C-alpha positions in Angstrom: -27.4 6.3 10.0 -25.4 3.7 8.8 -22.5 5.5 6.8 -22.2 3.1 3.5 -26.3 4.0 3.0 -25.3 7.9 3.5 -22.8 7.2 0.9 -24.8 5.6 -1.6 -28.0 7.8 -1.1 -25.6 10.8 -2.2 -24.9 9.0 -5.0 -28.7 8.6 -5.5 -29.5 12.3 -5.2 -26.4 12.8 -7.3 -27.6 10.9 -10.0 -30.8 9.6 -10.2 -29.8 6.0 -10.1 -29.2 3.3 -7.9 -25.8 2.0 -7.4 -23.7 -0.7 -6.3 -21.5 -0.5 -3.6 -17.4 -1.6 -3.9 -14.7 -1.4 -1.1 -10.8 -1.8 -1.0 -8.3 -1.5 1.7 -5.4 0.7 2.8 -2.5 -1.1 3.7 0.6 -0.9 6.3 3.5 -3.4 5.8 4.8 -4.8 8.7 8.6 -5.7 7.0 9.7 -5.7 3.9 10.5 -2.4 2.6 11.3 -1.5 -0.7 11.8 -4.9 -1.7 8.8 -5.5 -4.0 10.6 -3.8 -6.9 13.3 -6.2 -6.6 10.9 -9.2 -7.5 11.5 -9.3 -3.1 9.7 -10.5 -0.2 6.8 -8.2 1.7 4.7 -8.7 4.7 1.9 -6.2 4.7 -1.3 -6.1 6.3 -4.5 -4.6 4.6 -6.3 -2.2 7.0 -9.6 -1.2 8.3 -9.8 1.8 6.4 -11.3 2.2 2.9 -11.8 3.9 -0.1 -15.6 3.0 -1.4 -17.1 3.4 -5.2 -20.5 3.9 -5.5 -21.0 2.8 -9.1 -23.8 2.0 -11.9 -23.4 1.4 -15.6 -23.7 4.0 -18.6 -24.8 3.6 -21.9 -22.3 4.9 -23.4 -18.4 4.5 -22.9 -18.3 8.2 -20.5 -16.7 8.0 -17.3 -18.9 10.6 -15.1 -16.6 10.4 -11.4 -17.3 12.2 -8.5 -14.7 12.4 -5.4 -16.2 13.6 -2.6 -12.4 13.9 -0.6 -11.7 16.7 -3.3 -14.9 17.9 -3.6 -14.5 17.8 -7.6 -15.9 16.0 -11.0 -14.0 14.6 -13.6 -15.3 12.8 -16.9 -13.5 10.5 -19.9 -14.9 9.2 -22.8 -13.5 5.8 -23.1 -14.1 6.0 -26.6 -11.7 7.5 -27.3 -8.7 5.7 -28.4 -6.1 9.1 -27.4 -7.1 9.6 -23.6 -3.8 9.9 -21.7 -2.9 10.9 -18.1 -4.3 14.7 -16.9 -1.6 14.7 -13.7 -4.9 14.6 -11.9 -6.7 12.3 -9.1 -8.4 11.3 -11.7 -5.9 9.4 -13.4 -6.0 6.5 -11.1 -9.7 5.9 -12.1 -9.1 6.4 -15.7 -5.4 4.6 -16.2 -7.7 1.3 -14.2 -10.5 1.0 -16.5 -7.9 1.9 -19.8 -5.8 -1.0 -18.6 -8.9 -3.4 -18.4 -10.2 -2.6 -22.1 -6.6 -2.9 -23.0 -6.7 -6.4 -21.4 -10.1 -7.3 -23.5 -12.3 -6.5 -20.7 -15.5 -5.2 -22.4 -16.5 -2.5 -19.9 -19.1 0.1 -20.3 -19.3 4.0 -19.1 -19.8 4.3 -15.1 -21.2 7.0 -13.1 -19.0 6.9 -10.0 -18.8 8.8 -6.5 -15.7 7.7 -4.2 -15.3 8.5 -0.9 -12.7 7.5 1.5 -11.2 7.6 5.2 -7.5 5.5 4.0 -5.4 9.0 5.3 -4.0 10.8 1.7 -0.8 11.4 1.5 0.3 9.2 4.9 2.3 6.0 2.8 -1.1 3.8 3.2 -1.9 3.2 -0.2 -4.5 5.2 -0.7 -3.8 5.1 -4.4 -3.8 1.3 -4.6 -7.4 1.1 -2.3 -8.5 3.5 -5.1 -7.8 1.4 -8.6 -8.8 -1.8 -6.5 -12.0 -0.4 -6.0 -12.4 0.6 -9.7 -11.4 -2.1 -11.1 -13.3 -4.2 -9.6 -16.5 -2.4 -9.4 -16.1 -1.5 -13.3 -15.5 -5.2 -13.6 -18.8 -5.8 -11.3 -21.2 -3.6 -12.9 -20.3 -5.6 -16.2 -21.0 -9.0 -14.9 -17.3 -10.2 -15.5 -15.6 -12.9 -13.5 -12.7 -11.3 -11.5 -9.3 -13.0 -10.7 -7.6 -11.2 -8.2 -4.2 -11.9 -9.1 -5.4 -10.3 -12.8 -7.0 -7.7 -11.3 -4.0 -6.4 -9.3 -1.2 -6.5 -12.3 -3.5 -4.4 -13.8 -3.7 -2.3 -11.2 -0.5 -1.6 -10.8 0.0 -1.7 -14.5 -2.1 1.7 -14.8 -0.1 3.1 -12.0 3.2 2.4 -13.7 2.2 3.5 -17.1 -0.8 5.8 -16.7 0.1 7.9 -13.3 3.2 7.4 -14.3 4.8 6.0 -10.4 6.8 2.9 -11.0 5.9 1.2 -8.0 6.0 -2.7 -7.1 3.2 -5.1 -6.5 2.2 -5.1 -3.0 0.1 -2.2 -2.5 -2.2 -3.9 -5.4 -2.2 -7.0 -3.9 -2.8 -7.5 -0.6 -5.8 -4.4 -1.5 -7.1 -7.4 -3.8 -6.0 -11.0 -1.8 -5.9 -9.7 2.1 -8.1 -12.1 4.0 -9.4 -10.9 7.8 -6.9 -11.6 11.0 -3.9 -12.4 8.5 -0.5 -10.8 7.6 0.1 -11.7 4.0 3.6 -13.1 3.0 4.7 -12.2 -0.4 7.1 -13.5 -3.0 6.7 -10.7 -5.4 8.5 -12.6 -8.2 6.0 -15.5 -8.7 2.9 -13.8 -7.0 2.9 -16.9 -4.5 1.9 -16.2 -1.1 0.8 -17.6 2.3 -2.1 -16.2 4.8 -0.5 -16.7 8.3 -2.3 -16.0 11.4 -1.9 -12.4 13.2 -1.9 -13.0 16.9 -5.5 -10.8 18.1 -3.3 -10.1 21.5 -1.6 -7.0 19.5 -2.5 -4.2 17.6 -1.3 -2.3 14.3 -0.6 1.0 15.3 0.5 3.5 12.4 1.5 6.8 13.5 1.9 10.0 11.3 4.4 12.2 11.0 2.4 14.6 9.0 5.5 15.3 6.7 5.9 14.5 3.2 9.2 15.7 2.1 9.1 17.4 -1.7 11.6 14.5 -2.7 10.3 11.6 -1.9 8.9 10.3 -5.5 11.9 11.1 -7.0 13.9 9.7 -4.5 11.6 6.5 -4.9 12.8 6.1 -8.5 16.4 6.7 -7.8 16.6 4.5 -5.7 14.8 1.7 -7.8 17.3 3.0 -10.5 20.6 2.4 -7.9 19.0 -0.9 -7.5 19.3 -1.7 -11.2 22.6 -0.8 -11.8 23.5 -2.9 -8.8 22.0 -6.0 -10.7 23.2 -5.0 -13.9 27.5 -4.7 -11.5 26.6 -7.8 -9.9 25.6 -9.9 -12.9 28.5 -9.8 -14.7 30.2 -11.6 -12.0 27.1 -13.8 -10.6 25.5 -14.4 -14.1 22.6 -15.8 -12.6 21.7 -12.5 -11.0 18.4 -11.4 -12.5 17.4 -9.4 -9.7 18.7 -8.6 -6.1 16.6 -10.7 -5.1 19.0 -13.6 -6.4 21.9 -11.9 -4.5 23.1 -13.9 -1.1 24.6 -11.4 1.8 27.7 -13.8 1.3 28.2 -13.1 -2.5 27.2 -9.2 -1.9 30.3 -9.3 0.3 32.2 -11.0 -1.7 32.2 -9.3 -4.9 31.6 -5.7 -3.2 34.6 -4.0 -5.0 31.7 -4.1 -8.6 30.2 -1.2 -6.7 30.5 2.1 -5.4 29.4 2.8 -1.9 26.1 4.0 -2.0 25.1 1.0 -4.4 26.4 -1.4 -1.9 24.5 0.2 1.0 21.3 0.0 -1.1 21.9 -3.2 -2.3 22.8 -4.6 0.9 19.1 -3.0 2.6 17.5 -5.3 0.2 19.5 -8.2 0.3 19.1 -8.1 4.3 15.5 -6.6 4.2 14.3 -10.3 2.6 15.8 -12.2 4.8 14.3 -10.1 7.7 11.3 -11.0 5.7 11.6 -14.8 5.9 12.5 -14.5 9.5 9.7 -12.4 10.6 7.1 -14.8 8.8 8.7 -17.7 10.9 8.9 -15.6 14.0 5.0 -14.7 13.3 4.6 -18.7 13.0 6.2 -19.4 16.2 4.5 -16.2 18.1 7.6 -15.3 18.9 6.7 -11.1 19.0 9.8 -9.7 20.7 11.7 -11.5 17.6 9.4 -10.3 15.5 9.9 -7.0 17.0 13.5 -6.9 16.8 13.5 -7.6 12.9 10.9 -4.5 12.4 13.9 -2.4 14.4 16.7 -3.8 12.7 14.6 -2.8 9.3 14.4 0.4 9.9 17.6 1.2 11.0 18.7 -0.7 7.0 16.4 1.9 6.1 17.6 4.8 8.0 21.4 4.1 7.2 21.8 1.9 4.3 18.9 2.8 1.8 18.7 6.2 3.2 14.9 7.0 2.9 14.2 7.9 6.6 13.9 11.4 7.8 14.6 12.9 11.3 10.4 12.7 11.7 10.7 9.3 10.7 13.6 8.6 13.6 11.9 10.4 16.4 9.2 8.8 16.3 10.3 5.1 15.7 12.6 6.5 18.4 9.3 7.0 21.0 7.1 4.5 20.5 10.4 1.7 21.0 10.4 3.1 24.5 7.1 2.8 25.7 5.4 0.3 27.7 4.1 -2.9 25.5 5.3 -1.8 22.3 7.1 -4.9 20.2 8.2 -3.1 17.2 8.5 0.0 15.4 9.7 1.2 12.5 8.5 3.4 9.5 6.4 2.2 6.6 6.1 2.9 2.7 8.1 4.9 0.7 10.2 7.3 3.0 10.9 10.8 4.0 7.7 11.1 5.9 4.3 9.1 6.5 3.8 7.1 8.5 6.0 4.2 11.0 4.1 1.3 12.1 4.1 -0.3 15.7 3.3 -3.6 16.9 1.4 -3.0 20.2 -0.3 -5.0 23.2 -3.9 -4.4 22.7 -4.2 -3.5 26.0 -1.6 -0.8 26.0 -3.2 1.1 22.5 -4.6 4.1 24.4 -1.3 4.6 26.7 0.5 4.3 23.4 -1.3 6.8 21.3 -1.5 8.6 24.3 2.1 8.7 24.9 3.3 8.7 20.8 1.0 11.6 20.7 2.6 13.9 23.6 6.1 13.1 23.3 6.1 13.4 19.2 4.3 17.4 19.9 7.4 18.0 22.4 9.8 17.1 19.7 8.9 18.1 16.5 6.0 20.6 17.3 3.2 19.0 15.5 0.4 16.5 17.0 0.4 13.4 15.5 -2.7 11.3 13.6 -2.7 8.0 14.7 -4.8 5.2 13.2 -5.3 1.7 15.5 -6.2 -1.0 13.1 -6.4 -4.4 13.1 -5.3 -6.9 9.3 -8.8 -7.0 7.6 -10.0 -8.5 4.2 -9.7 -7.3 0.5 -11.6 -5.5 -1.8 -15.0 -6.4 -1.7 -18.5 -5.2 -2.9 -20.8 -4.4 -0.2 -24.5 -5.6 0.3 -26.9 -2.9 -0.1 -30.6 -4.0 0.0 -33.0 -1.6 -1.7 -35.6 -1.1 0.9 -31.9 0.4 3.2 -31.2 2.8 0.6 -34.8 4.0 1.3 -34.2 4.2 5.0 
């Protein structure tokens, strides 16, 4: 039976009503890491792993939520003005609802069932997929028009202000705006974007190191603070600088003495990474996959050496992948300190690539990785389900 139907039937059994079904994808970032919160450029793609939300409106202001992934329920009254974070997975749901209401959207309570095949903790943006799917579904059942850009911003605000993670806009934006068979080039300051065709002769292969070091979240916020300190120092001699995207590499070198060695390295990564994104977009437009792959390699080295957010497992995974036939580029993707690498692989070589990476990584690290093969897919959407199908 269709998995969408099985999922919605679970909703019917739990809530005794017929739902609507919404979904949003996970994402990989081909190049442009840790640039989004510096007003920079990113180059992500949505992948064919999704978080699904089955939902039906209630007559009150209560959200009644059940997660198939966590096998756990949660409940909150949106009419309670003191609703706040519980440091719980449900914060991603409640936070989006709270931000929608604060923005003036007349949403109702709802019965909600959630499931996802976006790997948790792998750096593939399971949190943004959940946020965007929830936002789209709450607006959908309320019959309210959806501005995709506004939806992404409100979901980011939920994660920043309610959940407490200082993420940039990239994840929520690509989850809401992506189109099939394209990669999204985003200016994180203006939110202008281009959708560039992705060559179907290549696959996007994410390799999960199966490692998530505990220091990841603290170091993420620390790196952001270091970038902000770099901006404060550089603005003393470059008064038009508002973010690192406003600084040229030549200017960074000229005014290097204003920075500590560590802050210089953080700034050098962000500024050079912005340049790599623009160069990468030009490579993709010109179908220069070898050139794009070289930029991916340079990005990983910069993340390892300048931004210092890689780790042994990520470096080993990139090293192994880079030597395999049919691989045009390999780098870490996401916040770092574990999670996934992203690899640009010729479609006909994907099976042999997966086997070789898994075997060699297990030999080196002692743990077998999970590997996710994908192609660029579209963003959040409502999934059409007929009444007949629900009774099947």
